[in-house]
PDB file of N, CA, C and O in Angstrom:
ATOM      1  N   MET A   1     -66.478  55.863  -6.962  1.00  0.00           N
ATOM      2  CA  MET A   1     -65.676  56.640  -7.889  1.00  0.00           C
ATOM      3  C   MET A   1     -64.428  55.837  -8.213  1.00  0.00           C
ATOM      4  O   MET A   1     -63.810  55.256  -7.321  1.00  0.00           O
ATOM      5  N   SER A   2     -64.051  55.802  -9.498  1.00  0.00           N
ATOM      6  CA  SER A   2     -62.921  55.030  -9.870  1.00  0.00           C
ATOM      7  C   SER A   2     -61.600  55.808  -9.592  1.00  0.00           C
ATOM      8  O   SER A   2     -61.596  57.027  -9.422  1.00  0.00           O
ATOM      9  N   LYS A   3     -60.521  55.067  -9.555  1.00  0.00           N
ATOM     10  CA  LYS A   3     -59.224  55.660  -9.299  1.00  0.00           C
ATOM     11  C   LYS A   3     -58.759  56.516 -10.445  1.00  0.00           C
ATOM     12  O   LYS A   3     -59.098  56.233 -11.594  1.00  0.00           O
ATOM     13  N   PRO A   4     -57.985  57.566 -10.175  1.00  0.00           N
ATOM     14  CA  PRO A   4     -57.482  58.418 -11.260  1.00  0.00           C
ATOM     15  C   PRO A   4     -56.538  57.609 -12.169  1.00  0.00           C
ATOM     16  O   PRO A   4     -55.885  56.664 -11.728  1.00  0.00           O
ATOM     17  N   ILE A   5     -56.490  57.995 -13.400  1.00  0.00           N
ATOM     18  CA  ILE A   5     -55.647  57.332 -14.389  1.00  0.00           C
ATOM     19  C   ILE A   5     -54.308  58.019 -14.454  1.00  0.00           C
ATOM     20  O   ILE A   5     -54.257  59.244 -14.568  1.00  0.00           O
ATOM     21  N   ASP A   6     -53.235  57.288 -14.387  1.00  0.00           N
ATOM     22  CA  ASP A   6     -51.894  57.820 -14.495  1.00  0.00           C
ATOM     23  C   ASP A   6     -51.501  57.825 -15.964  1.00  0.00           C
ATOM     24  O   ASP A   6     -51.094  56.806 -16.523  1.00  0.00           O
ATOM     25  N   ILE A   7     -51.637  59.034 -16.594  1.00  0.00           N
ATOM     26  CA  ILE A   7     -51.353  59.158 -18.001  1.00  0.00           C
ATOM     27  C   ILE A   7     -49.913  58.845 -18.320  1.00  0.00           C
ATOM     28  O   ILE A   7     -49.617  58.212 -19.334  1.00  0.00           O
ATOM     29  N   ASP A   8     -49.011  59.286 -17.457  1.00  0.00           N
ATOM     30  CA  ASP A   8     -47.566  59.029 -17.694  1.00  0.00           C
ATOM     31  C   ASP A   8     -47.280  57.520 -17.682  1.00  0.00           C
ATOM     32  O   ASP A   8     -46.438  57.046 -18.444  1.00  0.00           O
ATOM     33  N   LEU A   9     -47.958  56.786 -16.845  1.00  0.00           N
ATOM     34  CA  LEU A   9     -47.795  55.341 -16.807  1.00  0.00           C
ATOM     35  C   LEU A   9     -48.239  54.721 -18.112  1.00  0.00           C
ATOM     36  O   LEU A   9     -47.564  53.849 -18.658  1.00  0.00           O
ATOM     37  N   ILE A  10     -49.381  55.175 -18.612  1.00  0.00           N
ATOM     38  CA  ILE A  10     -49.882  54.660 -19.897  1.00  0.00           C
ATOM     39  C   ILE A  10     -48.899  55.012 -21.012  1.00  0.00           C
ATOM     40  O   ILE A  10     -48.585  54.164 -21.847  1.00  0.00           O
ATOM     41  N   LYS A  11     -48.418  56.233 -21.034  1.00  0.00           N
ATOM     42  CA  LYS A  11     -47.439  56.644 -22.073  1.00  0.00           C
ATOM     43  C   LYS A  11     -46.187  55.784 -21.986  1.00  0.00           C
ATOM     44  O   LYS A  11     -45.641  55.384 -23.014  1.00  0.00           O
ATOM     45  N   GLY A  12     -45.729  55.498 -20.787  1.00  0.00           N
ATOM     46  CA  GLY A  12     -44.538  54.654 -20.605  1.00  0.00           C
ATOM     47  C   GLY A  12     -44.755  53.278 -21.100  1.00  0.00           C
ATOM     48  O   GLY A  12     -43.873  52.708 -21.743  1.00  0.00           O
ATOM     49  N   ARG A  13     -45.929  52.698 -20.822  1.00  0.00           N
ATOM     50  CA  ARG A  13     -46.228  51.361 -21.333  1.00  0.00           C
ATOM     51  C   ARG A  13     -46.296  51.341 -22.849  1.00  0.00           C
ATOM     52  O   ARG A  13     -45.788  50.419 -23.488  1.00  0.00           O
ATOM     53  N   GLN A  14     -46.925  52.358 -23.424  1.00  0.00           N
ATOM     54  CA  GLN A  14     -47.028  52.447 -24.924  1.00  0.00           C
ATOM     55  C   GLN A  14     -45.626  52.595 -25.497  1.00  0.00           C
ATOM     56  O   GLN A  14     -45.308  51.961 -26.503  1.00  0.00           O
ATOM     57  N   ARG A  15     -44.788  53.406 -24.889  1.00  0.00           N
ATOM     58  CA  ARG A  15     -43.436  53.607 -25.370  1.00  0.00           C
ATOM     59  C   ARG A  15     -42.655  52.324 -25.316  1.00  0.00           C
ATOM     60  O   ARG A  15     -41.919  52.014 -26.253  1.00  0.00           O
ATOM     61  N   ALA A  16     -42.794  51.558 -24.239  1.00  0.00           N
ATOM     62  CA  ALA A  16     -42.106  50.290 -24.108  1.00  0.00           C
ATOM     63  C   ALA A  16     -42.604  49.314 -25.167  1.00  0.00           C
ATOM     64  O   ALA A  16     -41.806  48.585 -25.757  1.00  0.00           O
ATOM     65  N   GLU A  17     -43.923  49.288 -25.419  1.00  0.00           N
ATOM     66  CA  GLU A  17     -44.474  48.409 -26.454  1.00  0.00           C
ATOM     67  C   GLU A  17     -43.952  48.822 -27.848  1.00  0.00           C
ATOM     68  O   GLU A  17     -43.649  47.962 -28.674  1.00  0.00           O
ATOM     69  N   ASP A  18     -43.850  50.135 -28.104  1.00  0.00           N
ATOM     70  CA  ASP A  18     -43.305  50.606 -29.376  1.00  0.00           C
ATOM     71  C   ASP A  18     -41.868  50.139 -29.579  1.00  0.00           C
ATOM     72  O   ASP A  18     -41.493  49.678 -30.657  1.00  0.00           O
ATOM     73  N   LEU A  19     -41.062  50.270 -28.502  1.00  0.00           N
ATOM     74  CA  LEU A  19     -39.667  49.842 -28.615  1.00  0.00           C
ATOM     75  C   LEU A  19     -39.564  48.331 -28.826  1.00  0.00           C
ATOM     76  O   LEU A  19     -38.716  47.865 -29.588  1.00  0.00           O
ATOM     77  N   ARG A  20     -40.436  47.558 -28.144  1.00  0.00           N
ATOM     78  CA  ARG A  20     -40.413  46.136 -28.350  1.00  0.00           C
ATOM     79  C   ARG A  20     -40.771  45.761 -29.802  1.00  0.00           C
ATOM     80  O   ARG A  20     -40.138  44.903 -30.416  1.00  0.00           O
ATOM     81  N   ARG A  21     -41.812  46.441 -30.327  1.00  0.00           N
ATOM     82  CA  ARG A  21     -42.213  46.167 -31.706  1.00  0.00           C
ATOM     83  C   ARG A  21     -41.127  46.581 -32.713  1.00  0.00           C
ATOM     84  O   ARG A  21     -40.955  45.931 -33.744  1.00  0.00           O
ATOM     85  N   LEU A  22     -40.396  47.667 -32.408  1.00  0.00           N
ATOM     86  CA  LEU A  22     -39.310  48.052 -33.285  1.00  0.00           C
ATOM     87  C   LEU A  22     -38.167  46.990 -33.270  1.00  0.00           C
ATOM     88  O   LEU A  22     -37.628  46.612 -34.310  1.00  0.00           O
ATOM     89  N   ALA A  23     -37.837  46.542 -32.059  1.00  0.00           N
ATOM     90  CA  ALA A  23     -36.788  45.571 -31.900  1.00  0.00           C
ATOM     91  C   ALA A  23     -37.150  44.243 -32.570  1.00  0.00           C
ATOM     92  O   ALA A  23     -36.288  43.567 -33.132  1.00  0.00           O
ATOM     93  N   ALA A  24     -38.423  43.880 -32.505  1.00  0.00           N
ATOM     94  CA  ALA A  24     -38.864  42.596 -33.112  1.00  0.00           C
ATOM     95  C   ALA A  24     -39.045  42.733 -34.625  1.00  0.00           C
ATOM     96  O   ALA A  24     -39.272  41.735 -35.309  1.00  0.00           O
ATOM     97  N   GLY A  25     -38.950  43.943 -35.150  1.00  0.00           N
ATOM     98  CA  GLY A  25     -39.138  44.133 -36.566  1.00  0.00           C
ATOM     99  C   GLY A  25     -40.603  44.110 -37.034  1.00  0.00           C
ATOM    100  O   GLY A  25     -40.891  43.938 -38.218  1.00  0.00           O
ATOM    101  N   GLU A  26     -41.493  44.284 -36.095  1.00  0.00           N
ATOM    102  CA  GLU A  26     -42.919  44.291 -36.421  1.00  0.00           C
ATOM    103  C   GLU A  26     -43.330  45.572 -37.128  1.00  0.00           C
ATOM    104  O   GLU A  26     -44.267  45.578 -37.927  1.00  0.00           O
ATOM    105  N   VAL A  27     -42.628  46.647 -36.832  1.00  0.00           N
ATOM    106  CA  VAL A  27     -42.897  47.952 -37.502  1.00  0.00           C
ATOM    107  C   VAL A  27     -41.577  48.601 -37.839  1.00  0.00           C
ATOM    108  O   VAL A  27     -40.550  48.317 -37.222  1.00  0.00           O
ATOM    109  N   THR A  28     -41.616  49.465 -38.811  1.00  0.00           N
ATOM    110  CA  THR A  28     -40.438  50.306 -39.159  1.00  0.00           C
ATOM    111  C   THR A  28     -40.552  51.599 -38.386  1.00  0.00           C
ATOM    112  O   THR A  28     -41.638  51.952 -37.926  1.00  0.00           O
ATOM    113  N   PRO A  29     -39.454  52.309 -38.237  1.00  0.00           N
ATOM    114  CA  PRO A  29     -39.534  53.608 -37.573  1.00  0.00           C
ATOM    115  C   PRO A  29     -40.504  54.564 -38.290  1.00  0.00           C
ATOM    116  O   PRO A  29     -41.178  55.365 -37.642  1.00  0.00           O
ATOM    117  N   GLU A  30     -40.572  54.479 -39.624  1.00  0.00           N
ATOM    118  CA  GLU A  30     -41.497  55.324 -40.363  1.00  0.00           C
ATOM    119  C   GLU A  30     -42.949  55.009 -40.038  1.00  0.00           C
ATOM    120  O   GLU A  30     -43.762  55.913 -39.848  1.00  0.00           O
ATOM    121  N   GLU A  31     -43.275  53.689 -39.974  1.00  0.00           N
ATOM    122  CA  GLU A  31     -44.632  53.312 -39.634  1.00  0.00           C
ATOM    123  C   GLU A  31     -45.022  53.767 -38.225  1.00  0.00           C
ATOM    124  O   GLU A  31     -46.150  54.190 -37.972  1.00  0.00           O
ATOM    125  N   LEU A  32     -44.055  53.665 -37.332  1.00  0.00           N
ATOM    126  CA  LEU A  32     -44.298  54.078 -35.962  1.00  0.00           C
ATOM    127  C   LEU A  32     -44.494  55.600 -35.903  1.00  0.00           C
ATOM    128  O   LEU A  32     -45.353  56.089 -35.169  1.00  0.00           O
ATOM    129  N   ASP A  33     -43.709  56.331 -36.665  1.00  0.00           N
ATOM    130  CA  ASP A  33     -43.906  57.800 -36.667  1.00  0.00           C
ATOM    131  C   ASP A  33     -45.315  58.150 -37.210  1.00  0.00           C
ATOM    132  O   ASP A  33     -46.003  59.016 -36.669  1.00  0.00           O
ATOM    133  N   ARG A  34     -45.707  57.478 -38.251  1.00  0.00           N
ATOM    134  CA  ARG A  34     -47.060  57.729 -38.813  1.00  0.00           C
ATOM    135  C   ARG A  34     -48.140  57.374 -37.787  1.00  0.00           C
ATOM    136  O   ARG A  34     -49.111  58.111 -37.616  1.00  0.00           O
ATOM    137  N   LYS A  35     -47.963  56.257 -37.118  1.00  0.00           N
ATOM    138  CA  LYS A  35     -48.968  55.794 -36.122  1.00  0.00           C
ATOM    139  C   LYS A  35     -49.069  56.766 -34.980  1.00  0.00           C
ATOM    140  O   LYS A  35     -50.170  57.025 -34.494  1.00  0.00           O
ATOM    141  N   ASN A  36     -47.968  57.310 -34.536  1.00  0.00           N
ATOM    142  CA  ASN A  36     -47.967  58.209 -33.375  1.00  0.00           C
ATOM    143  C   ASN A  36     -48.114  59.665 -33.728  1.00  0.00           C
ATOM    144  O   ASN A  36     -48.071  60.521 -32.844  1.00  0.00           O
ATOM    145  N   SER A  37     -48.285  59.965 -34.989  1.00  0.00           N
ATOM    146  CA  SER A  37     -48.368  61.343 -35.437  1.00  0.00           C
ATOM    147  C   SER A  37     -49.771  61.919 -35.270  1.00  0.00           C
ATOM    148  O   SER A  37     -50.763  61.215 -35.461  1.00  0.00           O
ATOM    149  N   PHE A  38     -49.847  63.173 -34.922  1.00  0.00           N
ATOM    150  CA  PHE A  38     -51.138  63.828 -34.890  1.00  0.00           C
ATOM    151  C   PHE A  38     -51.676  64.064 -36.268  1.00  0.00           C
ATOM    152  O   PHE A  38     -52.887  64.023 -36.487  1.00  0.00           O
ATOM    153  N   ILE A  39     -50.776  64.315 -37.213  1.00  0.00           N
ATOM    154  CA  ILE A  39     -51.135  64.517 -38.609  1.00  0.00           C
ATOM    155  C   ILE A  39     -50.849  63.195 -39.328  1.00  0.00           C
ATOM    156  O   ILE A  39     -49.689  62.814 -39.486  1.00  0.00           O
ATOM    157  N   ARG A  40     -51.888  62.507 -39.757  1.00  0.00           N
ATOM    158  CA  ARG A  40     -51.767  61.167 -40.306  1.00  0.00           C
ATOM    159  C   ARG A  40     -51.132  61.190 -41.695  1.00  0.00           C
ATOM    160  O   ARG A  40     -50.392  60.269 -42.040  1.00  0.00           O
ATOM    161  N   SER A  41     -51.400  62.203 -42.488  1.00  0.00           N
ATOM    162  CA  SER A  41     -50.775  62.233 -43.829  1.00  0.00           C
ATOM    163  C   SER A  41     -50.793  63.648 -44.309  1.00  0.00           C
ATOM    164  O   SER A  41     -51.428  64.511 -43.704  1.00  0.00           O
ATOM    165  N   SER A  42     -50.097  63.896 -45.399  1.00  0.00           N
ATOM    166  CA  SER A  42     -50.054  65.234 -45.974  1.00  0.00           C
ATOM    167  C   SER A  42     -51.424  65.663 -46.395  1.00  0.00           C
ATOM    168  O   SER A  42     -51.685  66.863 -46.473  1.00  0.00           O
ATOM    169  N   ALA A  43     -52.327  64.727 -46.676  1.00  0.00           N
ATOM    170  CA  ALA A  43     -53.668  65.087 -47.086  1.00  0.00           C
ATOM    171  C   ALA A  43     -54.456  65.713 -45.920  1.00  0.00           C
ATOM    172  O   ALA A  43     -55.467  66.376 -46.151  1.00  0.00           O
ATOM    173  N   ASP A  44     -54.009  65.510 -44.685  1.00  0.00           N
ATOM    174  CA  ASP A  44     -54.671  66.091 -43.544  1.00  0.00           C
ATOM    175  C   ASP A  44     -54.348  67.585 -43.357  1.00  0.00           C
ATOM    176  O   ASP A  44     -55.043  68.295 -42.631  1.00  0.00           O
ATOM    177  N   ILE A  45     -53.288  68.039 -44.024  1.00  0.00           N
ATOM    178  CA  ILE A  45     -52.888  69.429 -43.905  1.00  0.00           C
ATOM    179  C   ILE A  45     -53.666  70.205 -44.963  1.00  0.00           C
ATOM    180  O   ILE A  45     -53.544  69.952 -46.161  1.00  0.00           O
ATOM    181  N   VAL A  46     -54.477  71.169 -44.482  1.00  0.00           N
ATOM    182  CA  VAL A  46     -55.347  71.925 -45.384  1.00  0.00           C
ATOM    183  C   VAL A  46     -54.836  73.371 -45.424  1.00  0.00           C
ATOM    184  O   VAL A  46     -54.583  74.001 -44.397  1.00  0.00           O
ATOM    185  N   HIS A  47     -54.703  73.851 -46.627  1.00  0.00           N
ATOM    186  CA  HIS A  47     -54.279  75.231 -46.815  1.00  0.00           C
ATOM    187  C   HIS A  47     -55.506  76.037 -47.137  1.00  0.00           C
ATOM    188  O   HIS A  47     -56.226  75.736 -48.089  1.00  0.00           O
ATOM    189  N   THR A  48     -55.754  77.084 -46.331  1.00  0.00           N
ATOM    190  CA  THR A  48     -56.915  77.966 -46.589  1.00  0.00           C
ATOM    191  C   THR A  48     -56.361  79.263 -47.171  1.00  0.00           C
ATOM    192  O   THR A  48     -55.475  79.896 -46.597  1.00  0.00           O
ATOM    193  N   ASP A  49     -56.897  79.630 -48.298  1.00  0.00           N
ATOM    194  CA  ASP A  49     -56.500  80.850 -48.957  1.00  0.00           C
ATOM    195  C   ASP A  49     -57.379  82.001 -48.534  1.00  0.00           C
ATOM    196  O   ASP A  49     -58.558  82.055 -48.882  1.00  0.00           O
ATOM    197  N   PHE A  50     -56.796  82.938 -47.771  1.00  0.00           N
ATOM    198  CA  PHE A  50     -57.551  84.063 -47.260  1.00  0.00           C
ATOM    199  C   PHE A  50     -57.287  85.337 -48.085  1.00  0.00           C
ATOM    200  O   PHE A  50     -57.685  86.432 -47.688  1.00  0.00           O
ATOM    201  N   SER A  51     -56.631  85.185 -49.205  1.00  0.00           N
ATOM    202  CA  SER A  51     -56.365  86.375 -50.061  1.00  0.00           C
ATOM    203  C   SER A  51     -57.689  86.878 -50.611  1.00  0.00           C
ATOM    204  O   SER A  51     -58.610  86.103 -50.870  1.00  0.00           O
ATOM    205  N   PRO A  52     -57.766  88.205 -50.786  1.00  0.00           N
ATOM    206  CA  PRO A  52     -59.027  88.779 -51.293  1.00  0.00           C
ATOM    207  C   PRO A  52     -59.337  88.300 -52.716  1.00  0.00           C
ATOM    208  O   PRO A  52     -58.447  88.125 -53.548  1.00  0.00           O
ATOM    209  N   LYS A  53     -60.586  88.104 -52.948  1.00  0.00           N
ATOM    210  CA  LYS A  53     -61.037  87.674 -54.260  1.00  0.00           C
ATOM    211  C   LYS A  53     -61.819  88.802 -54.913  1.00  0.00           C
ATOM    212  O   LYS A  53     -62.424  89.621 -54.221  1.00  0.00           O
ATOM    213  N   GLY A  54     -61.811  88.849 -56.198  1.00  0.00           N
ATOM    214  CA  GLY A  54     -62.579  89.850 -56.907  1.00  0.00           C
ATOM    215  C   GLY A  54     -61.766  91.129 -57.141  1.00  0.00           C
ATOM    216  O   GLY A  54     -60.704  91.337 -56.554  1.00  0.00           O
ATOM    217  N   THR A  55     -62.289  91.942 -57.990  1.00  0.00           N
ATOM    218  CA  THR A  55     -61.637  93.240 -58.294  1.00  0.00           C
ATOM    219  C   THR A  55     -62.141  94.312 -57.321  1.00  0.00           C
ATOM    220  O   THR A  55     -63.167  94.122 -56.667  1.00  0.00           O
ATOM    221  N   PRO A  56     -61.440  95.409 -57.226  1.00  0.00           N
ATOM    222  CA  PRO A  56     -61.913  96.497 -56.369  1.00  0.00           C
ATOM    223  C   PRO A  56     -63.287  97.008 -56.834  1.00  0.00           C
ATOM    224  O   PRO A  56     -64.106  97.426 -56.015  1.00  0.00           O
ATOM    225  N   GLU A  57     -63.530  96.972 -58.137  1.00  0.00           N
ATOM    226  CA  GLU A  57     -64.827  97.407 -58.606  1.00  0.00           C
ATOM    227  C   GLU A  57     -65.928  96.464 -58.168  1.00  0.00           C
ATOM    228  O   GLU A  57     -67.018  96.909 -57.807  1.00  0.00           O
ATOM    229  N   GLU A  58     -65.658  95.162 -58.194  1.00  0.00           N
ATOM    230  CA  GLU A  58     -66.683  94.215 -57.724  1.00  0.00           C
ATOM    231  C   GLU A  58     -66.954  94.410 -56.236  1.00  0.00           C
ATOM    232  O   GLU A  58     -68.107  94.364 -55.806  1.00  0.00           O
ATOM    233  N   TRP A  59     -65.914  94.623 -55.457  1.00  0.00           N
ATOM    234  CA  TRP A  59     -66.117  94.853 -54.020  1.00  0.00           C
ATOM    235  C   TRP A  59     -66.862  96.161 -53.762  1.00  0.00           C
ATOM    236  O   TRP A  59     -67.693  96.228 -52.856  1.00  0.00           O
ATOM    237  N   ALA A  60     -66.578  97.189 -54.538  1.00  0.00           N
ATOM    238  CA  ALA A  60     -67.307  98.466 -54.393  1.00  0.00           C
ATOM    239  C   ALA A  60     -68.781  98.255 -54.682  1.00  0.00           C
ATOM    240  O   ALA A  60     -69.630  98.817 -53.990  1.00  0.00           O
ATOM    241  N   ARG A  61     -69.096  97.470 -55.671  1.00  0.00           N
ATOM    242  CA  ARG A  61     -70.485  97.171 -56.049  1.00  0.00           C
ATOM    243  C   ARG A  61     -71.146  96.362 -54.930  1.00  0.00           C
ATOM    244  O   ARG A  61     -72.282  96.659 -54.560  1.00  0.00           O
ATOM    245  N   ILE A  62     -70.484  95.372 -54.395  1.00  0.00           N
ATOM    246  CA  ILE A  62     -71.037  94.582 -53.311  1.00  0.00           C
ATOM    247  C   ILE A  62     -71.310  95.436 -52.065  1.00  0.00           C
ATOM    248  O   ILE A  62     -72.368  95.342 -51.443  1.00  0.00           O
ATOM    249  N   ILE A  63     -70.317  96.274 -51.721  1.00  0.00           N
ATOM    250  CA  ILE A  63     -70.490  97.174 -50.580  1.00  0.00           C
ATOM    251  C   ILE A  63     -71.653  98.122 -50.773  1.00  0.00           C
ATOM    252  O   ILE A  63     -72.425  98.379 -49.849  1.00  0.00           O
ATOM    253  N   GLN A  64     -71.772  98.644 -51.992  1.00  0.00           N
ATOM    254  CA  GLN A  64     -72.869  99.530 -52.295  1.00  0.00           C
ATOM    255  C   GLN A  64     -74.217  98.824 -52.124  1.00  0.00           C
ATOM    256  O   GLN A  64     -75.154  99.400 -51.571  1.00  0.00           O
ATOM    257  N   ILE A  65     -74.315  97.575 -52.598  1.00  0.00           N
ATOM    258  CA  ILE A  65     -75.562  96.854 -52.459  1.00  0.00           C
ATOM    259  C   ILE A  65     -75.889  96.604 -51.000  1.00  0.00           C
ATOM    260  O   ILE A  65     -77.049  96.682 -50.596  1.00  0.00           O
ATOM    261  N   ILE A  66     -74.868  96.301 -50.205  1.00  0.00           N
ATOM    262  CA  ILE A  66     -75.084  96.040 -48.800  1.00  0.00           C
ATOM    263  C   ILE A  66     -75.535  97.333 -48.095  1.00  0.00           C
ATOM    264  O   ILE A  66     -76.441  97.293 -47.262  1.00  0.00           O
ATOM    265  N   GLU A  67     -74.929  98.443 -48.411  1.00  0.00           N
ATOM    266  CA  GLU A  67     -75.291  99.705 -47.819  1.00  0.00           C
ATOM    267  C   GLU A  67     -76.712 100.144 -48.173  1.00  0.00           C
ATOM    268  O   GLU A  67     -77.377 100.799 -47.370  1.00  0.00           O
ATOM    269  N   GLN A  68     -77.181  99.784 -49.380  1.00  0.00           N
ATOM    270  CA  GLN A  68     -78.517 100.128 -49.823  1.00  0.00           C
ATOM    271  C   GLN A  68     -79.607  99.262 -49.174  1.00  0.00           C
ATOM    272  O   GLN A  68     -80.766  99.668 -49.089  1.00  0.00           O
ATOM    273  N   SER A  69     -79.225  98.090 -48.728  1.00  0.00           N
ATOM    274  CA  SER A  69     -80.275  97.189 -48.193  1.00  0.00           C
ATOM    275  C   SER A  69     -80.488  97.413 -46.715  1.00  0.00           C
ATOM    276  O   SER A  69     -81.326  96.748 -46.105  1.00  0.00           O
TER     277      SER A  69
END
């Protein structure tokens, strides 16, 4: 069985590498934010519209059809 992984140690190493890259000018703070973000871009944010569609008459007709079947 392999040894357990110390996640905090990995995070610390990654943080140190990020700081080194910033200091060296390899990345900008904005690039680093994008790289470390859970949401990669605004295109990843999806808006779902749950508002009712159709008129009350259409829904009454649909419900009536369902009840009849």
